[in-house]
N, C-alpha and C positions, 0 to 999 in steps of 0.2 A: 668569257666569251660565250655568248648564248644567243638564241634567236630572240629578236625583238618582237613584242606583241604576242598575240595568241595564235595567229595563223602561220602559214608557210609563205607569206607574201612579202617578207621583209628581207629579201636578198641584199647582202651588203658586201662591200669591197674589203679584201684581205690582201695587203701588199707584202710581197716578198723582196728582200734586198737583192741587188745585183750580186753576182758571185764574187766581185772584187770592188772595193770602194776606197776612195781617198777620204778619210775620215773628216778632215777639216772642211772639204768642200761638200761632202755628202750630208753632213749635219744640217747645213742650210738648205740643201736641196730637199731633204726629207721634210723639214719644217714646212717649206712652201707646198709640198705635195699634200701634207696632212691638213694644211689650212685651206686647201682648195675645194674640199667637200667631205662627205661622210666616208670615213674609214673605220672598220671595226677592229682591225688587227694589223700588226706589222711583225713579220718574222725575219729575224736576222739569220741569214744563211750564208756563212763564210766557211768554205770547206778547206781543209788541210792547212790551217794556220796554227802556230803555237798558241797555248792557252793564254799566255801573257798578252798576245796581240788580240785575242778574242775578248779578254776581259776589258782591254782598253777600248775596243769597239762598243762593247756593252755599256761601259761607263760613259762614253761619249753620246751614244744615241738613245739609250733608255730614257733619260730625262726628257728628251725632245718628244718622245712618243707618249710617255705616261702623263706628262703635263697636259696633253690634249685629250685625255680620257680614252686613249686607244691602247689595246692590249699589246704588250711587248713580249713576243715569244721567241725562243731560241731553238735553232735547228739542232737536232742530234743530241744535245748535251743537257739532260735534265739535272745533272749534278751542278753544273755551272749556272743553270737557270735559278736554282735554289740559292746558290751561294752569292749571286750577284744581283738579286732583287728583281728578276724577270717575273712576268705574270704567268709563265708556263713554258712548255716546250713542245716541239713537234718531232716525232721520230718516224723513220722509214722502216721498211721491213728488214733492212740490213743494219739498222742501228740498235739502240738499246731496246730490249724486249718491252713490249707495251706494259705488261704487268709489273715488270721491274721499275719502269719509268714511273708508273702510277705510285708505287711505294716511295720512290725518291721525291716525287713532287708533292705528295700530301694533297692539299686542297687546291694546288695550282692547276692551271689548264693543261690538259694533255690532248694533243692531236696526233692522229696515226694515219700514215699513208696506207691505202688499201687497193691501189691501182684500179683494176676493173673487177675485183673479186668480192662477191657477196659473202663468201666464207670468211675472208680476212676482215670484212667490215663487222660481221657478227662477232668474231673473235676479239676485235678491238673494243667493241661495245662491252663484251663480257669482262674484259680486262680493265675497264673503268675509263675508257676514253671519253673525252668531252666533246670531240667531234671526229668524224672520219672524213678522209680526203680521197676523192675519186679522180682518176685521169691517167694519162694525158688524153684530153679530148681532141686536141688539134696538134699539128706538128709544132715542135718547140726546139729552139736552139739552146735553151738555158740549161737543160740537163739531158742525159741519156734516158729516153722514155720509150722503150720498145713496145710497151703495152698500150693499146689504144682503148679508151672507154667510149661508150655510147651514152647519149643523154637518158636512155631508157633506165639506166642503173640509178640515176638521180630520182626519177619518178617512182621506181620501185621502192627505194629507201625512204623517201619522204612520205609515201603513203603508208608504209609499214612501221616506221620508227619515229620517235620524238627527237632522237639524238641528231643534232645538226650534221649536215654534210657540206663539204667544201668541194667545189670543182676547180681543177687545176690543169694547166697544160696548153700553152699557145692561145690563151683567151684574150680577145680584144673587144673593143667596143662594137666592131662590125659583126663578129661572130657569136657573141655571148647570149643572144636572145633565146635560142633553143634550151640553153642550160638554165637560164632564169625561169623559163616556162616550165621546165621539167621538174623544178622544185629545189634547185641549189639554194642553200641558205647563205653561202658565201662564194664569191668568185676570187680565187687566188691569182694574182697577176704580177708579172715581172716586166717583160719587154713593153707591154702596152702602156706602162707608166714611164719607166726610166728611159726608154728609147723613143718616146713620143716625139714627133718632129717639132712640136711647138713647146716641148718641155714637160716635166712631170706633172706640174699643176694642171696643165691642159689635159694630160692623160687621165688624171683623177676625175676632172669635170666631164670628160667624154665617157668614161666608163659608168659614172653615176647617172648621166643623162640616158645612156643605153639601158641601164637597169630600170630606171623610172619609166622609160617608154614601153618597155616590155611588161612591166608590172601593171 
């Protein structure tokens, strides 16, 4: 998962799964979303479930994602990402240490949550992260996000570093323009896709249209 092209003008969509899914139904929903427009990555984020259930989810959804040349990333668990054929893992500040995750993942993709902290972003880069994630930029009901980030941190990072940055937190087609303009390489979205009134495919189309309009 990397920036496309030579500039910082190739902002792309990064889908994160809903916190709970019905695998049989979601497999088809995910396929239709990925077929609706450009998507760089999909992160499977299912908290507090047994490893055997997580493995079943990976085995069900990973082929859908990878067959479309989209990166399949696993939240929190670099060990299972390696064991079950994922393209990488994303870790938060309370999850596996970034340096330890880097060792586990080898050449696979590592993303690290950095909230609104420049120091955490530098630390993640030094630990070998392939991208850093800043947020939340807007109110979100997906997860507890007491720290609010401002678009300026994306501008600062993109001007200073080549390492890609992901913007996350309450992002929609209606509010994403300032983040794209500030230099986000990827927009990580949940509700804007899976809760779109016209369905996830329409959500993907709307997000890509908003990105293109800003770019």
